N, CA, C and O atoms as a MOPAC input file, in Angstrom:
PM7 MOZYME 1SCF
protein

 N      1.21700 1   -21.74100 1   -64.20100 1
 C      1.02900 1   -22.47400 1   -62.92400 1
 C      0.32100 1   -23.63800 1   -63.56900 1
 O     -0.63900 1   -23.44200 1   -64.31400 1
 N      0.93800 1   -25.29200 1   -63.19900 1
 C      0.48700 1   -26.04000 1   -63.76200 1
 C      0.28000 1   -27.58900 1   -62.26800 1
 O      0.93500 1   -28.07800 1   -61.34800 1
 N     -1.15100 1   -27.75500 1   -62.98200 1
 C     -1.41800 1   -28.75400 1   -61.38800 1
 C     -0.59200 1   -30.21700 1   -61.42600 1
 O     -0.40100 1   -31.03700 1   -62.32300 1
 N     -0.20700 1   -30.14500 1   -60.05300 1
 C      0.91000 1   -31.14500 1   -59.78400 1
 C      0.13400 1   -32.50700 1   -59.91500 1
 O     -0.99100 1   -32.62100 1   -59.42600 1
 N      0.80500 1   -33.62300 1   -60.63800 1
 C      0.73700 1   -35.05200 1   -60.75000 1
 C     -0.79100 1   -35.54800 1   -61.64600 1
 O     -1.44900 1   -36.57500 1   -61.47900 1
 N     -1.01700 1   -34.48500 1   -62.55000 1
 C     -2.33300 1   -34.68300 1   -63.46400 1
 C     -1.78100 1   -34.38500 1   -64.98700 1
 O     -0.91200 1   -33.60300 1   -65.37300 1
 N     -2.65800 1   -35.35000 1   -65.73400 1
 C     -2.13600 1   -34.89600 1   -67.36400 1
 C     -3.70100 1   -34.45800 1   -67.57000 1
 O     -4.60400 1   -35.28000 1   -67.72200 1
 N     -3.80700 1   -33.63800 1   -67.56100 1
 C     -5.08000 1   -32.78100 1   -68.03100 1
 C     -5.58000 1   -32.65400 1   -69.46400 1
 O     -4.62500 1   -32.15800 1   -70.06200 1
 N     -6.43600 1   -32.81400 1   -70.21000 1
 C     -6.30800 1   -32.75700 1   -71.55900 1
 C     -6.24900 1   -31.08800 1   -72.19700 1
 O     -6.47200 1   -30.13500 1   -71.45000 1
 N     -5.94700 1   -30.92400 1   -73.54000 1
 C     -5.36100 1   -29.62600 1   -74.05700 1
 C     -6.49100 1   -29.22300 1   -74.78100 1
 O     -7.29500 1   -29.99600 1   -75.30200 1
 N     -6.55500 1   -27.53600 1   -74.81400 1
 C     -7.59900 1   -26.98200 1   -75.02300 1
 C     -7.36900 1   -27.04600 1   -77.15600 1
 O     -8.29400 1   -27.00400 1   -77.96700 1
 N     -6.20200 1   -27.12800 1   -77.39900 1
 C     -5.78800 1   -27.41000 1   -78.57000 1
 C     -5.33400 1   -29.26700 1   -78.70800 1
 O     -4.21500 1   -29.77800 1   -78.67300 1
 N     -6.51600 1   -29.83300 1   -78.84600 1
 C     -6.44200 1   -31.20700 1   -78.89000 1
 C     -5.86600 1   -31.96900 1   -79.70200 1
 O     -5.67400 1   -31.53600 1   -80.83800 1
 N     -5.54000 1   -32.97300 1   -79.44400 1
 C     -4.90900 1   -34.00700 1   -80.91100 1
 C     -6.05800 1   -34.57900 1   -81.45200 1
 O     -5.86000 1   -35.38500 1   -82.36100 1
 N     -7.41800 1   -34.32400 1   -81.06100 1
 C     -8.66100 1   -34.71000 1   -81.72400 1
 C     -9.75500 1   -33.92300 1   -80.62400 1
 O     -9.61800 1   -33.43600 1   -79.50200 1
 N    -10.89700 1   -34.07700 1   -81.57200 1
 C    -12.09800 1   -33.10900 1   -81.05000 1
 C    -12.39200 1   -33.85400 1   -79.88900 1
 O    -12.77700 1   -32.98600 1   -79.10400 1
 N    -12.44600 1   -35.04200 1   -79.25200 1
 C    -12.75400 1   -35.35800 1   -78.35000 1
 C    -11.88400 1   -35.16300 1   -76.98000 1
 O    -12.34900 1   -35.55200 1   -75.90900 1
 N    -10.50700 1   -34.49900 1   -77.07100 1
 C     -9.47700 1   -33.86200 1   -76.41300 1
 C    -10.05400 1   -32.52500 1   -76.34400 1
 O    -10.01500 1   -31.92800 1   -75.26800 1
 N    -10.48300 1   -32.08800 1   -77.17600 1
 C    -10.94100 1   -30.57800 1   -77.00100 1
 C    -12.09200 1   -30.44500 1   -76.05400 1
 O    -12.20400 1   -29.63600 1   -75.13200 1
 N    -13.13700 1   -31.60500 1   -76.53200 1
 C    -14.19900 1   -31.19800 1   -75.76300 1
 C    -14.14800 1   -31.68400 1   -74.01800 1
 O    -14.83400 1   -31.36900 1   -73.04600 1
 N    -12.80200 1   -32.73000 1   -74.24600 1
 C    -12.56400 1   -32.94100 1   -72.64900 1
 C    -11.99400 1   -31.83800 1   -71.70000 1
 O    -12.23900 1   -31.62600 1   -70.51300 1
 N    -11.03000 1   -31.09600 1   -72.70800 1
 C    -10.55700 1   -30.14100 1   -71.95900 1
 C    -11.71600 1   -28.79000 1   -71.70800 1
 O    -11.49800 1   -27.99900 1   -70.79000 1
 N    -12.54700 1   -28.67800 1   -72.32000 1
 C    -13.75000 1   -27.50400 1   -72.02000 1
 C    -14.17100 1   -28.00300 1   -70.64000 1
 O    -14.05100 1   -27.32000 1   -69.62200 1
 N    -14.63500 1   -29.14400 1   -70.66900 1
 C    -15.46500 1   -29.85100 1   -69.59100 1
 C    -14.67200 1   -29.66600 1   -68.39300 1
 O    -15.23300 1   -29.18500 1   -67.40900 1
 N    -13.04300 1   -30.08400 1   -68.31500 1
 C    -12.64800 1   -29.95800 1   -67.32200 1
 C    -12.13400 1   -28.64800 1   -67.11700 1
 O    -11.64000 1   -28.51500 1   -65.99700 1
 N    -12.09900 1   -27.80800 1   -67.71800 1
 C    -12.01400 1   -26.57000 1   -67.14300 1
 C    -13.13100 1   -25.83400 1   -66.51200 1
 O    -12.87700 1   -25.14200 1   -65.52600 1
 N    -14.47600 1   -25.91200 1   -67.01900 1
 C    -15.70400 1   -25.85400 1   -66.45800 1
 C    -15.75900 1   -26.18900 1   -65.11400 1
 O    -15.94700 1   -25.37000 1   -64.21400 1
 N    -15.53700 1   -27.81000 1   -64.91000 1
 C    -15.47000 1   -28.56100 1   -63.73900 1
 C    -14.80400 1   -27.85100 1   -62.62600 1
 O    -15.31200 1   -27.71000 1   -61.51300 1
 N    -13.40000 1   -27.31900 1   -63.05200 1
 C    -12.66700 1   -27.05000 1   -62.24800 1
 C    -12.81200 1   -25.57100 1   -61.61600 1
 O    -12.43600 1   -25.20100 1   -60.50400 1
 N    -13.50100 1   -24.77500 1   -62.69500 1
 C    -14.00300 1   -23.71500 1   -61.88500 1
 C    -15.13700 1   -23.66500 1   -61.06300 1
 O    -15.04700 1   -23.04100 1   -60.00500 1
 N    -16.56900 1   -24.41400 1   -61.47700 1
 C    -17.22500 1   -24.88800 1   -60.46700 1
 C    -16.79300 1   -25.14000 1   -59.22900 1
 O    -17.10500 1   -24.34400 1   -58.34300 1
 N    -15.99600 1   -26.28600 1   -58.91800 1
 C    -15.23400 1   -26.70000 1   -57.78800 1
 C    -14.82100 1   -25.41200 1   -57.03500 1
 O    -15.30300 1   -25.11200 1   -55.94300 1
 N    -13.84700 1   -24.62800 1   -57.72300 1
 C    -13.36800 1   -23.44900 1   -57.57500 1
 C    -14.29500 1   -22.50900 1   -56.48800 1
 O    -13.90900 1   -21.98800 1   -55.44100 1
 N    -15.54100 1   -22.47800 1   -57.05500 1
 C    -16.25800 1   -21.00800 1   -56.58600 1
 C    -16.77700 1   -21.03700 1   -55.47500 1
 O    -17.48400 1   -20.07700 1   -55.16900 1
 N    -16.55200 1   -22.43000 1   -54.26500 1
 C    -16.65800 1   -22.39700 1   -53.15700 1
 C    -15.65800 1   -22.06200 1   -52.36200 1
 O    -15.89700 1   -21.97700 1   -51.15800 1
 N    -14.38700 1   -21.81200 1   -52.83300 1
 C    -13.40800 1   -21.64700 1   -52.01500 1
 C    -12.23900 1   -22.57600 1   -52.64400 1
 O    -12.50300 1   -23.53500 1   -53.37000 1
 N    -11.03900 1   -22.23200 1   -52.32600 1
 C     -9.98200 1   -22.81100 1   -52.61600 1
 C     -8.71900 1   -22.25000 1   -51.76500 1
 O     -8.76800 1   -21.25000 1   -51.04900 1
 N     -7.60100 1   -23.05400 1   -51.96400 1
 C     -6.17000 1   -22.56000 1   -51.56000 1
 C     -5.39800 1   -23.26400 1   -52.10000 1
 O     -5.43700 1   -24.49300 1   -52.04000 1
 N     -4.37400 1   -22.44400 1   -52.86100 1
 C     -3.08800 1   -22.77800 1   -54.04100 1
 C     -2.15800 1   -23.19000 1   -53.10200 1
 O     -1.80000 1   -22.40200 1   -52.22700 1
 N     -1.53700 1   -24.77900 1   -53.18500 1
 C     -0.57400 1   -25.17900 1   -52.26400 1
 C      0.48300 1   -24.95000 1   -53.63200 1
 O      0.19900 1   -25.39500 1   -54.74400 1
 N      1.55000 1   -24.29700 1   -53.38100 1
 C      2.77300 1   -24.73600 1   -54.39000 1
 C      3.95700 1   -25.60900 1   -53.77700 1
 O      4.59000 1   -25.48500 1   -52.72900 1
 N      4.02900 1   -26.61000 1   -54.89700 1
 C      4.58800 1   -27.69800 1   -54.34900 1
 C      6.65900 1   -27.14500 1   -54.20700 1
 O      7.49900 1   -27.84300 1   -53.64000 1
 N      6.86300 1   -26.19000 1   -54.68900 1
 C      8.04400 1   -25.44800 1   -54.79400 1
 C      8.86200 1   -25.85900 1   -56.11200 1
 O      9.89100 1   -25.24800 1   -56.39900 1
 N      8.44100 1   -26.77400 1   -56.80600 1
 C      8.64700 1   -27.44100 1   -58.03000 1
 C      8.22900 1   -26.87800 1   -59.21600 1
 O      7.08900 1   -26.41600 1   -59.27200 1
 N      9.26000 1   -26.82300 1   -60.56800 1
 C      8.71200 1   -26.27700 1   -61.58200 1
 C      8.78900 1   -27.43000 1   -62.71600 1
 O      9.54500 1   -28.40000 1   -62.77400 1
 N      7.60900 1   -26.95200 1   -63.73100 1
 C      7.63000 1   -28.00900 1   -64.71900 1
 C      8.89800 1   -28.10400 1   -65.72300 1
 O      9.86200 1   -27.33900 1   -65.74700 1
 N      8.63600 1   -29.34200 1   -66.62700 1
 C     10.21800 1   -29.28000 1   -67.15600 1
 C      9.96000 1   -28.43300 1   -68.77800 1
 O     10.60700 1   -28.60800 1   -69.81100 1
 N      9.21500 1   -27.83400 1   -68.62800 1
 C      8.65600 1   -27.11900 1   -70.14300 1
 C      9.78400 1   -25.68600 1   -70.36200 1
 O     10.48200 1   -25.43200 1   -69.38100 1
 N      9.91300 1   -24.99300 1   -71.31900 1
 C     10.36500 1   -23.63900 1   -71.34500 1
 C     10.35700 1   -22.73800 1   -70.40900 1
 O     11.24500 1   -22.01800 1   -69.95100 1
 N      8.66200 1   -22.92600 1   -70.05700 1
 C      8.22600 1   -21.94700 1   -69.28300 1
 C      8.41000 1   -22.05900 1   -67.74100 1
 O      8.07400 1   -21.15600 1   -66.97500 1
 N      8.88100 1   -23.05200 1   -67.40300 1
 C      9.11300 1   -23.27500 1   -65.81100 1
 C      8.10200 1   -23.10100 1   -64.88900 1
 O      8.21000 1   -22.60000 1   -63.77000 1
 N      6.70200 1   -23.72600 1   -65.64000 1
 C      5.57400 1   -23.13600 1   -64.63100 1
 C      5.49800 1   -23.89000 1   -63.09500 1
 O      5.94000 1   -25.02600 1   -62.91900 1
 N      4.90200 1   -23.11800 1   -62.07400 1
 C      5.06400 1   -23.77700 1   -61.01900 1
 C      4.11600 1   -24.91300 1   -61.01100 1
 O      3.12600 1   -25.00100 1   -61.73700 1
 N      4.59100 1   -25.96900 1   -59.93000 1
 C      3.33300 1   -27.23100 1   -59.91800 1
 C      2.67500 1   -27.12600 1   -58.44800 1
 O      3.13700 1   -27.34400 1   -57.32800 1
 N      1.50800 1   -26.73700 1   -58.87000 1
 C      0.35200 1   -26.67400 1   -57.63000 1
 C     -0.59300 1   -27.28300 1   -57.01800 1
 O     -1.35600 1   -27.52900 1   -57.95200 1
 N     -1.10900 1   -27.73000 1   -56.01600 1
 C     -2.20200 1   -28.25100 1   -55.53300 1
 C     -3.07800 1   -27.12700 1   -55.53700 1
 O     -2.69800 1   -25.97600 1   -55.32000 1
 N     -4.61000 1   -27.56600 1   -55.86000 1
 C     -5.75900 1   -26.55500 1   -55.33700 1
 C     -6.42100 1   -27.49900 1   -54.65200 1
 O     -6.90600 1   -28.55000 1   -55.06900 1
 N     -6.40300 1   -26.90800 1   -53.23700 1
 C     -7.17800 1   -27.64400 1   -52.27900 1
 C     -8.45500 1   -26.51400 1   -51.78500 1
 O     -8.52300 1   -25.33900 1   -51.42300 1
 N     -9.36500 1   -27.64100 1   -52.01400 1
 C    -10.88900 1   -27.19800 1   -52.10900 1
 C    -11.41400 1   -26.76700 1   -50.48900 1
 O    -10.85600 1   -26.98300 1   -49.41300 1
 N    -12.40900 1   -26.23600 1   -50.72400 1
 C    -12.66700 1   -25.52900 1   -49.15000 1
 C    -13.09400 1   -26.87500 1   -48.22400 1
 O    -12.54100 1   -27.02400 1   -47.13500 1
 N    -13.95300 1   -27.71100 1   -48.62700 1
 C    -14.45600 1   -28.89100 1   -48.09200 1
 C    -13.25400 1   -30.13200 1   -47.97100 1
 O    -13.45900 1   -31.29800 1   -47.63600 1
 N    -11.84000 1   -29.45500 1   -48.38000 1
 C    -10.93300 1   -30.37200 1   -47.78700 1
 C    -10.21600 1   -31.14600 1   -48.91800 1
 O     -9.03600 1   -31.49100 1   -48.96700 1
 N    -11.44300 1   -31.38200 1   -50.02500 1
 C    -10.94700 1   -32.18500 1   -51.20500 1
 C     -9.60800 1   -31.58700 1   -51.97100 1
 O     -9.23500 1   -30.42200 1   -51.83200 1
 N     -9.07200 1   -32.37600 1   -52.63900 1
 C     -7.74600 1   -31.91500 1   -53.68800 1
 C     -8.50400 1   -32.07300 1   -55.17300 1
 O     -8.88800 1   -33.10800 1   -55.71700 1
 N     -8.58800 1   -30.66400 1   -55.64600 1
 C     -9.29100 1   -30.45200 1   -56.97400 1
 C     -8.71100 1   -31.63400 1   -57.95400 1
 O     -9.51600 1   -32.33500 1   -58.56700 1
 N     -7.20700 1   -31.85600 1   -58.09800 1
 C     -6.71500 1   -32.95100 1   -58.93400 1
 C     -7.38200 1   -34.04700 1   -58.59200 1
 O     -7.84500 1   -34.55900 1   -59.61100 1
 N     -7.66700 1   -34.68700 1   -57.56900 1
 C     -8.19800 1   -36.21200 1   -57.47500 1
 C     -9.85300 1   -36.22300 1   -58.03300 1
 O    -10.41100 1   -37.10500 1   -58.68600 1
 N    -10.41500 1   -34.91400 1   -57.52900 1
 C    -12.08500 1   -34.82900 1   -58.64300 1
 C    -11.87100 1   -35.06800 1   -59.47700 1
 O    -12.48200 1   -36.03300 1   -59.93600 1
 N    -10.74200 1   -34.32200 1   -60.41800 1
 C    -10.99300 1   -34.44300 1   -61.83700 1
 C    -10.76400 1   -35.43300 1   -62.32000 1
 O    -11.35800 1   -35.72600 1   -63.35700 1
 N     -9.77500 1   -36.35600 1   -61.72700 1
 C     -9.44900 1   -37.82500 1   -61.85900 1
 C    -10.46900 1   -38.77400 1   -61.62500 1
 O    -10.56300 1   -39.88300 1   -62.15100 1
 N    -11.22400 1   -38.26000 1   -60.79900 1
 C    -12.09300 1   -39.40800 1   -60.49400 1
 C    -13.23500 1   -39.05700 1   -61.20400 1
 O    -14.24500 1   -39.73300 1   -61.00600 1
 N    -13.27800 1   -38.07200 1   -62.04500 1
 C    -14.58000 1   -37.88900 1   -62.57500 1
 C    -14.18600 1   -37.93500 1   -64.05500 1
 O    -15.05500 1   -37.47900 1   -64.79700 1
 N    -12.93600 1   -38.43700 1   -64.72800 1
 C    -12.60300 1   -39.01800 1   -65.99900 1
 C    -12.06500 1   -37.65900 1   -66.48100 1
 O    -11.75300 1   -37.79000 1   -67.66400 1
 N    -11.85600 1   -36.55400 1   -66.09700 1
 C    -11.60100 1   -35.36800 1   -66.85700 1
 C    -10.11100 1   -34.95100 1   -66.52200 1
 O     -9.75400 1   -33.80700 1   -66.80400 1
 N     -9.24200 1   -35.82600 1   -65.93900 1
 C     -7.74100 1   -35.95300 1   -66.23300 1
 C     -7.40300 1   -37.50800 1   -65.68000 1
 O     -8.08400 1   -38.46200 1   -65.30300 1
 N     -6.03700 1   -37.23900 1   -65.83800 1
 C     -5.54000 1   -38.63800 1   -65.70000 1
 C     -4.00700 1   -38.62300 1   -64.65200 1
 O     -3.35500 1   -37.58400 1   -64.75600 1
 N     -3.58900 1   -39.41900 1   -63.94000 1
 C     -2.71200 1   -39.60700 1   -63.18400 1
 C     -1.45300 1   -39.07700 1   -64.05200 1
 O     -1.65300 1   -39.27200 1   -65.25000 1
 N     -0.29100 1   -38.50000 1   -63.79300 1
 C      0.71700 1   -38.28300 1   -64.25600 1
 C      2.30600 1   -38.99900 1   -63.59700 1
 O      2.58800 1   -38.90400 1   -62.40200 1
 N      2.94700 1   -39.49100 1   -64.31500 1
 C      2.85300 1   -39.82500 1   -65.58600 1
 C      2.15200 1   -40.66900 1   -66.12700 1
 O      1.75600 1   -41.50800 1   -65.31800 1
 N      1.71500 1   -40.87500 1   -67.44900 1
 C      0.94900 1   -41.56800 1   -67.83500 1
 C      1.51200 1   -42.20400 1   -69.24600 1
 O      2.67400 1   -41.89500 1   -69.50900 1
 N      0.88000 1   -42.99200 1   -70.11700 1
 C      1.32500 1   -43.58300 1   -71.31500 1
 C     -0.05400 1   -43.36200 1   -72.34800 1
 O     -1.10600 1   -43.97900 1   -72.18300 1
 N      0.17600 1   -42.37400 1   -73.41900 1
 C     -0.74500 1   -42.65100 1   -74.32300 1
 C     -1.59300 1   -40.89900 1   -74.61800 1
 O     -1.04000 1   -39.79900 1   -74.61100 1
 N     -2.72500 1   -41.15300 1   -74.79600 1
 C     -3.66100 1   -40.15300 1   -74.99600 1
 C     -4.99300 1   -40.75400 1   -74.76900 1
 O     -5.72400 1   -41.09000 1   -75.70100 1
 N     -5.30500 1   -40.88900 1   -73.50200 1
 C     -6.56800 1   -41.75700 1   -73.68400 1
 C     -8.03000 1   -40.95100 1   -74.11500 1
 O     -9.11300 1   -41.51800 1   -74.26100 1
 N     -7.81700 1   -39.74400 1   -74.24700 1
 C     -8.85800 1   -39.14300 1   -74.81700 1
 C     -8.97500 1   -39.12600 1   -76.18300 1
 O    -10.04300 1   -38.69100 1   -76.61500 1
 N     -8.22500 1   -39.45600 1   -76.90200 1
 C     -8.44900 1   -39.78400 1   -78.13400 1
 C     -7.94800 1   -40.85100 1   -78.70400 1
 O     -7.42600 1   -40.92600 1   -79.81600 1
 N     -8.15900 1   -41.89800 1   -77.72100 1
 C     -7.99100 1   -43.38200 1   -77.67900 1
 C     -6.76500 1   -44.13900 1   -78.17700 1
 O     -6.78800 1   -45.26100 1   -78.68300 1
 N     -5.70700 1   -43.38800 1   -77.97200 1
 C     -4.22600 1   -43.66100 1   -78.36700 1
 C     -3.47700 1   -44.34100 1   -77.13000 1
 O     -3.46200 1   -43.88400 1   -75.98700 1
 N     -3.07600 1   -45.10200 1   -77.41300 1
 C     -1.90900 1   -45.68000 1   -75.86400 1
 C     -1.02800 1   -46.24400 1   -76.72500 1
 O     -1.18200 1   -46.81800 1   -77.80300 1
 N      0.23300 1   -45.89800 1   -75.85500 1
 C      1.39100 1   -46.26600 1   -76.66100 1
 C      1.99200 1   -47.74700 1   -75.48500 1
 O      2.99600 1   -48.39700 1   -75.77500 1

């Protein structure tokens, strides 16, 4: 599965800052989900060869987990330009 409409930092990032941000985003998502969540499948697949399902994570308090990650600087809206975690813009 892949979260819909966000670009999250990669664990095998292009720089140490991206890898650190990926760890922080993973930990934050996990903590958000401990209170309960529901996965909403969009019915679409990503464009990678894996064709992962694009989903939203709806938290028990009604918030969208992706929006929380974006608001906390742990993800950015997709589509985007550049790699903000490594300070690279295109």
